[in-house]
Wavefront OBJ file of the C-alpha trace (Angstrom):
o trace
v 27.430 -5.374 -152.604
v 27.567 -3.988 -156.124
v 27.046 -0.301 -156.873
v 24.484 0.372 -159.618
v 23.894 3.673 -161.393
v 21.136 4.327 -163.966
v 21.299 7.449 -166.128
v 20.001 8.868 -169.381
v 21.371 11.421 -171.796
v 20.545 12.920 -175.173
v 22.221 11.179 -178.076
v 24.216 13.848 -179.928
v 26.086 11.407 -182.192
v 26.154 13.157 -185.581
v 25.058 11.780 -188.935
v 22.388 9.540 -190.380
v 21.627 5.957 -189.393
v 24.783 4.452 -190.920
v 27.119 7.056 -189.393
v 25.338 6.706 -186.063
v 25.751 2.921 -186.070
v 29.460 3.240 -186.914
v 29.901 5.785 -184.105
v 27.953 3.639 -181.654
v 30.025 0.548 -182.513
v 33.132 2.604 -181.688
v 31.567 3.754 -178.383
v 30.623 0.177 -177.429
v 34.061 -1.147 -178.373
v 35.875 1.554 -176.332
v 33.431 1.029 -173.442
v 34.085 -2.703 -173.429
v 37.856 -2.114 -173.174
v 37.494 0.473 -170.391
v 34.829 -1.474 -168.525
v 36.753 -4.728 -168.746
v 39.736 -2.963 -167.200
v 37.578 -1.326 -164.487
v 35.306 -4.288 -163.666
v 32.206 -2.440 -164.876
v 29.243 -4.320 -166.332
v 25.888 -3.012 -167.424
v 23.525 -2.444 -170.286
v 23.030 0.359 -172.802
v 19.671 1.056 -174.453
v 19.632 3.670 -177.187
v 17.715 5.136 -180.076
v 18.251 8.202 -182.258
v 17.353 10.523 -179.380
v 18.416 8.929 -176.095
v 20.995 6.829 -174.327
v 19.774 5.026 -171.213
v 22.428 3.057 -169.381
v 22.889 0.904 -166.314
v 26.414 0.744 -164.864
v 27.424 -1.821 -162.227
v 30.633 -2.331 -160.270
v 32.825 -0.833 -157.573
v 31.398 2.524 -156.383
v 34.530 4.556 -157.254
v 34.855 2.942 -160.721
v 31.136 3.434 -161.483
v 31.399 7.118 -160.477
v 34.572 7.568 -162.555
v 32.898 5.919 -165.573
v 29.772 8.065 -165.231
v 31.869 11.244 -164.968
v 33.785 10.283 -168.131
v 30.473 9.717 -169.972
v 29.059 13.034 -168.714
v 32.053 14.850 -170.287
v 31.684 13.010 -173.637
v 30.440 15.327 -176.408
v 28.313 12.514 -177.886
v 26.006 12.936 -174.878
v 24.192 16.003 -173.588
v 21.981 16.571 -170.561
v 23.371 13.528 -168.752
v 21.032 12.862 -165.800
v 21.248 10.263 -163.042
v 17.914 8.514 -162.453
v 18.965 6.256 -159.603
v 21.990 5.087 -157.636
v 21.777 2.091 -155.325
v 23.645 -0.898 -153.987
v 22.412 -4.293 -155.171
v 23.168 -7.779 -153.871
v 24.654 -9.000 -157.147
v 25.217 -7.851 -160.713
v 22.106 -8.006 -162.905
v 24.267 -7.864 -166.046
v 27.246 -10.058 -165.103
v 28.085 -11.676 -168.424
v 29.007 -8.727 -170.581
v 31.331 -5.839 -169.969
v 28.608 -3.829 -171.723
v 25.556 -5.262 -173.401
v 23.605 -2.982 -175.637
v 20.466 -2.823 -177.717
v 19.540 -0.300 -180.367
v 15.813 0.101 -180.724
v 14.895 -1.694 -183.921
v 11.608 -3.122 -185.269
v 12.841 -6.566 -184.184
v 12.795 -5.617 -180.484
v 9.710 -3.389 -180.654
v 7.604 -6.089 -178.982
v 9.877 -6.008 -175.909
v 9.360 -2.239 -175.615
v 5.592 -2.633 -176.012
v 5.533 -5.195 -173.182
v 6.967 -2.423 -170.992
v 4.388 0.124 -172.101
v 6.794 2.005 -174.368
v 4.907 2.364 -177.633
v 6.135 5.385 -179.526
v 9.247 7.346 -178.645
v 11.130 6.350 -175.515
v 11.088 9.161 -172.958
v 13.535 8.302 -170.158
v 12.506 11.457 -168.291
v 9.214 9.690 -167.537
v 10.655 6.228 -166.797
v 11.536 4.908 -163.369
v 14.827 3.087 -162.877
v 12.921 -0.143 -162.084
v 11.247 0.057 -165.517
v 14.596 0.658 -167.228
v 16.270 -2.271 -165.445
v 13.314 -4.572 -166.290
v 13.431 -3.467 -169.957
v 17.215 -4.026 -170.102
v 16.866 -7.516 -168.579
v 14.210 -8.430 -171.160
v 16.292 -7.008 -174.036
v 19.281 -9.005 -172.771
v 17.139 -12.176 -172.645
v 15.824 -11.464 -176.171
v 19.385 -11.122 -177.524
v 20.510 -14.284 -175.747
v 17.547 -16.284 -177.119
v 18.245 -14.929 -180.613
v 21.914 -15.981 -180.444
v 20.984 -19.457 -179.175
v 18.436 -19.754 -181.975
v 21.094 -18.861 -184.548
v 23.412 -21.515 -183.105
v 20.648 -24.132 -183.231
v 19.779 -23.219 -186.828
v 23.339 -23.529 -188.134
l 1 2 3 4 5 6 7 8 9 10 11 12 13 14 15 16 17 18 19 20 21 22 23 24 25 26 27 28 29 30 31 32 33 34 35 36 37 38 39 40 41 42 43 44 45 46 47 48 49 50 51 52 53 54 55 56 57 58 59 60 61 62 63 64 65 66 67 68 69 70 71 72 73 74 75 76 77 78 79 80 81 82 83 84 85 86 87 88 89 90 91 92 93 94 95 96 97 98 99 100 101 102 103 104 105 106 107 108 109 110 111 112 113 114 115 116 117 118 119 120 121 122 123 124 125 126 127 128 129 130 131 132 133 134 135 136 137 138 139 140 141 142 143 144 145 146 147 148 149 150
């Protein structure tokens, strides 16, 4: 069994779009190092207001990772939506996949009934996991398309 935790928090990364992207790249890069070491996989969805993340792995490591995130000043109001054990990892290939909400992926959000601003307070964990799986599939298809085109 794999332990899965879904949470959201307010994005308090300072600065405009460029500064935010630089900061987020640093977060993702540090997360990938830590998660690789700890056997954590998952998916991060974010926009200018929110982080929504799925963490998967050993129960103790997932809890430790969540607690580290909850203390991080780039997040506020960190809230667990759901914790459960699943048969297998849903996000096995990446130490941490991630998708910033951009016009390119807007269609994926619309398919999940998220038109305007994302409000994780009103989303169920099943909706978040389904959205993350579709965003992951979108990214994978895009990368394969780039390889085919070159």
